[in-house]
C-alpha positions as CSV (number, residue, x, y, z in Angstrom):
1,M,-0.9,18.6,10.2
2,A,-1.5,20.7,7.1
3,G,1.2,21.4,4.6
4,N,1.9,17.8,3.6
5,A,0.8,18.1,0.0
6,E,4.2,18.8,-1.6
7,K,6.0,16.2,0.6
8,V,3.5,13.5,-0.5
9,I,3.6,14.5,-4.1
10,E,7.3,14.0,-4.0
11,L,7.0,10.7,-2.2
12,D,4.7,9.4,-4.8
13,R,7.0,10.5,-7.6
14,Q,9.7,8.5,-5.8
15,R,7.4,5.5,-5.6
16,M,6.7,5.7,-9.3
17,A,10.4,5.9,-10.1
18,A,11.0,2.9,-7.8
19,M,8.5,0.9,-9.7
20,G,10.4,1.7,-13.0
21,A,13.7,0.9,-11.3
22,R,12.4,-2.3,-9.6
23,D,13.6,-0.8,-6.3
24,I,11.9,-3.3,-4.0
25,A,13.4,-1.8,-0.8
26,A,12.0,1.7,-1.6
27,L,8.6,0.2,-2.6
28,D,8.5,-1.7,0.7
29,R,9.1,1.5,2.6
30,L,6.6,3.6,0.6
31,I,3.7,1.2,0.3
32,A,1.6,0.3,3.3
33,D,1.2,-3.4,4.3
34,D,-2.6,-3.0,3.8
35,L,-2.4,-1.6,0.3
36,I,-5.3,-1.9,-2.1
37,Y,-4.1,-1.4,-5.6
38,I,-6.6,-1.5,-8.4
39,H,-5.1,-1.5,-11.9
40,S,-6.6,0.2,-14.9
41,S,-7.5,-3.4,-16.0
42,A,-9.7,-3.8,-12.8
43,R,-7.2,-6.3,-11.4
44,M,-6.7,-5.9,-7.7
45,D,-3.3,-6.3,-5.9
46,T,-2.2,-6.2,-2.3
47,K,1.3,-5.0,-1.4
48,S,2.6,-8.6,-1.4
49,T,1.0,-9.5,-4.7
50,L,2.1,-6.2,-6.4
51,I,5.7,-6.5,-5.3
52,G,5.7,-10.3,-5.8
53,A,4.7,-9.9,-9.4
54,M,7.6,-7.4,-9.8
55,E,10.1,-9.7,-8.1
56,S,9.1,-12.7,-10.2
57,G,9.2,-10.7,-13.5
58,A,5.6,-11.4,-14.2
59,T,5.1,-7.6,-14.2
60,V,8.0,-5.3,-15.3
61,Y,7.4,-1.6,-15.1
62,H,9.8,0.2,-17.4
63,S,8.5,3.6,-16.5
64,V,5.8,5.4,-14.5
65,V,5.8,9.1,-15.0
66,P,3.3,11.4,-13.3
67,S,1.9,14.7,-14.5
68,D,-0.9,17.1,-13.5
69,V,-0.8,15.9,-9.9
70,V,-3.0,17.7,-7.4
71,A,-3.1,17.0,-3.7
72,Q,-5.9,17.3,-1.2
73,D,-4.3,17.5,2.3
74,L,-6.7,16.0,4.9
75,G,-4.2,16.1,7.8
76,D,-3.2,12.4,8.4
77,A,-4.2,11.5,4.8
78,V,-3.4,13.1,1.5
79,V,-5.4,12.3,-1.7
80,L,-3.6,12.7,-5.0
81,T,-5.2,12.8,-8.4
82,G,-3.3,13.1,-11.6
83,V,-2.1,11.4,-14.8
84,A,0.6,8.8,-15.2
85,A,2.3,7.5,-18.4
86,I,3.1,3.8,-17.8
87,G,5.4,1.5,-19.8
88,V,5.0,-2.0,-18.5
89,T,5.4,-5.6,-19.6
90,S,2.8,-7.8,-18.1
91,G,2.4,-11.6,-18.8
92,G,4.9,-11.1,-21.7
93,N,2.9,-8.3,-23.3
94,A,4.6,-4.9,-23.6
95,M,2.2,-2.0,-23.3
96,S,2.4,1.8,-23.0
97,F,-0.6,3.9,-22.0
98,R,-1.7,6.8,-19.8
99,V,-4.0,6.6,-16.9
100,R,-5.9,9.0,-14.6
101,F,-5.4,8.0,-11.0
102,V,-6.5,8.5,-7.5
103,D,-3.8,7.7,-4.9
104,V,-4.1,7.9,-1.1
105,Y,-1.3,8.2,1.4
106,A,-1.7,7.9,5.1
107,N,0.6,9.1,7.9
108,R,1.5,6.1,9.8
109,G,3.5,7.0,12.9
110,G,5.3,9.8,11.1
111,N,5.9,7.8,7.9
112,W,3.8,8.5,4.9
113,Q,2.8,5.4,2.9
114,M,0.5,4.7,-0.1
115,V,-2.6,2.9,1.1
116,T,-4.8,3.0,-2.1
117,W,-4.3,3.4,-5.8
118,Q,-7.1,3.3,-8.5
119,S,-6.5,4.1,-12.2
120,T,-8.5,4.3,-15.4
121,K,-6.9,4.2,-18.8
122,L,-7.1,7.3,-20.9
123,A,-8.0,7.1,-24.6
């Protein structure tokens, strides 16, 4: 099932745009139910806690913009690495920063979904 790299890079770009647009329906489709999301602060979220924080307004992503994204196509999984510029308000604190990330998508019955995210803040 090679040749999925560009498709998954585009899906992840859509997922990041959906975060900035608070498009919960798109996020629900693009994020796996068993998501493990580790923020650059080391806080860990599941799909329900990540989306729940966005729905409640506790976390408001203003923009998430990827760059330098590279994909490793492993067949039914694609590993993405890259940089993202993030604008977010969390707990009432507005922040803008860049992270280096590792992001994993899995093919679940023909649907690609993000299963893991880990990021580290860049200086």
